N, C-alpha and C positions, 0 to 999 in steps of 0.2 A: 569539289563534290558538296554538295552543300548536302551539309546533315539538320536537320529539322529532329524535336525528338518528344519524349514524353517521360515523365519522372513521374516518380509513384512508387509502390509495393504491390505485389504479388501482380503483375499488367499479361498475363498471359491473353487475359479473356478483353482486354482495354478494344475500347470502342475504335481512339483518338488513332493507333496505330492499323487497326484493317481500313478504314474509312481513309487513310493517306495515301496507304501505298497503292488503294485504288484509286485510286484520284491521281496520284502520282503517274498509274500507267494507264487509267483510258484518256487524261488529258498529253499522255505523250508529251512528258517533262524530264529531259534529260540534264543530268550532271544533279540528281540530287535524290537523299535518301530520308526515310522516317525510322527512327530507330528508336525502343523499350529504352530505358534508363529505370534500373528497379536497381535504391539505395537501404538499405539498409536502419542507416541515419539521417536523416540531413545536413551532417555535421561531413557529410561523404561531399555534396553538392561543388565544393571550392575545388578541389580534385579533379572533379569529370570538370569540371569549366576551364582547368589549365590545360589538360590531358588530349578533350576531344577538339576539334575545331569546329565548334554548334553556332548555329547557324539563326536559329529559335527555341524556345520547347515552350510545351505543356506542361501542366502539373496538375495532378488529380492525387488522390486520396493518399496518405491521410499530412503532407505537404502543403495544402495552399495556402496553412497561414505559416507554418514554422519557416518559408522559406522567404519570408519576407525581409528578414534583417542582412539577408547575401544581397537585397539591391538595394539598387543605390538611386528605385526613385521609380513613385507607383501612381500610374493614373487616378485622376478623384473618382472615377468613382470603387479602385482596387483596394485605396484608401479607404474611404466611405465606409467598404466593408469588411473591411479587415482583411481580407483572402486574395489568393491571382493563383490562376488556373490558368495566364500564357504570358513568358517573356518573350520580351526582346530586346535583343543586342544592335545596339545604335551606337556609332561615333563611344566606341568601349565602353559602354557602359550599358547595365542590363535596367527594362526598364520594365517595370511590372503590371501587367493592366488584369480586367474579369471579365471574358467575351461572358460567360454564362450571363452577364445583366441582361447582354443582348438578345441571346440567345432564348430566356426567358421572356421577357418582352413580348419579343415579334411572337414564339409560341403562344401563352397563355389570353393578348385582350383579345385577337378573333372573338374568345370563346366567353366575354366576362359577361357581356350580354346581363351588362346592368349589378351584375354577380359586384358588391363590395363592401365584404367584412371576410378574410379567413381568415382559419385557423394553420400554421407552419408546426407539420410535423417531424423533430430533428432542430437539431443548435447548432450543428456544424457548419461550412464554408459554405457550402448547396444553399443552408435555409439562408444564412445571410444575406448572399446575394438575390435570396427569393427575396425577401424584406424588404433587402433597396430597392426591388421594384417595385413593387407593391404599394411603398410609404408614396414611390414617385404618381403612382396612378391613383392617388387618394382611394384606395385600398387600408380601410380595417383591422387589420392584423392584431394574433399572440400567439403566440410559442409554446409550445410543446413538447413536455425533452420529461426522460427521466429526472429522478429525484431532480425535480427544483421545483419553484411555486406555482408555477401550474402544470399537474403531472397525468398521464395518457388517463386516471384514474378519477380525473375531475370532469369530465367529460363525462356532461348530462344532457339531458332531451331537450333541456333548457336549450343551454351551450349549439347544438348542430340545431338547435328551431334560430337559433341568431344569427351566426356562420354560415355564408353558403360556400364560401370556395373552402375543401382543404387539401393542401400539401402536401406531400410525404419523401423531403429531403432527405430521410436517413435509406439506409440498402438492404432492410428490412426489406427481404422478397428478392434479391437480390442473384439474379444464378449462380452458384449453384443453389443457396440454401430458397429452395423455393416457397417452401413452405409457412418461409416468415410473412408476418406481415402485422401493422402497425394495433397494437389493441382496441382500435375507438370503437364505441355503440353501433351499428354498423345498422340495428334496426334502427335506427333511431333518420335514419334519412329519405329523404325520397328525389322526386323531378327537379327540386329548384336549388339541385346539389351539385360543383362540379367539381370533380378529382381527380388532380394533376398529381401524377408519381413521375418525381425523374429519373425513375429504375426507367431501362427500356432494354432488358434483356434478363426476362421473361419480355415482352411482346405487352402483355395483360396480365401485369401481377396479379397475388389474392384483392386485393390492397384494392383495384381494380374492377376486382371479375365480384368482390360483394358490395361493391359500390352498386357496379352494375345492374346486380338483382333488385338495387336499393331506387332500379328507374332511375338513376344516377347518369349527370353526364360525363365521361373519361376521356382521357390525354394519357398517353405516358410520354417519358422523357426524349423520345427521339427527335426527333424534328426539333428542342432546342437543344442537343448538341450534333447534332448538324449544322445548323446557323452557327454555334457556336463555335463549329473546327473553321468552317470557312471566312469569320470573321477574324479565327487565327493566322488565317492564310493568307489573308490580306496584308493585319499587322506585318504579319514576313517579310514579303512580295513586291508591295506597292508604296 
């Protein structure tokens, strides 16, 4: 039996588990299962590896960065970003990948339509992957995060006039806390803006709802997750 799985905290509503279990069922893949491995602390990771015969893993909040010291090697993307969301088990070595890169790139590129200046809301592992992709696309990026040099309160009409992409990489608005949203001045947004939310549940967060009310183009993170999940599967099985 091949075992793949997800490492993180509070995984009861995880996308990966539902996605891969449905994939295994739909494609009639035998001798394979996908499991949740909730870890109280990343220091529990070596014991998990030692006691379970695992063939591949996904990593989610809050371990995308803290997993790195436990790995034998990183791909160039994972190294540049400093965050890992997929582990390949190869020749007794653990190799860290970041498939958020291909997921985000393939999902946002068709929507850019000349937009080339981005505000990235948040500074975690997801934000680093987003920043990496946008830099590769020659898009001017600025990170917004609490208690940083550039905070949400610093976003003015002039700032929103300059930046035509706003990407939420925070968990604000994610189920079950659906009434939360990034505190940006939505009144200054308009049809030139694209709002992209890495959150996928609910399908339309308040961040996207407020943007849509101002005629912004909007997109949630579901397609990004589907693409990165398939890329993870390819890394494990091809």
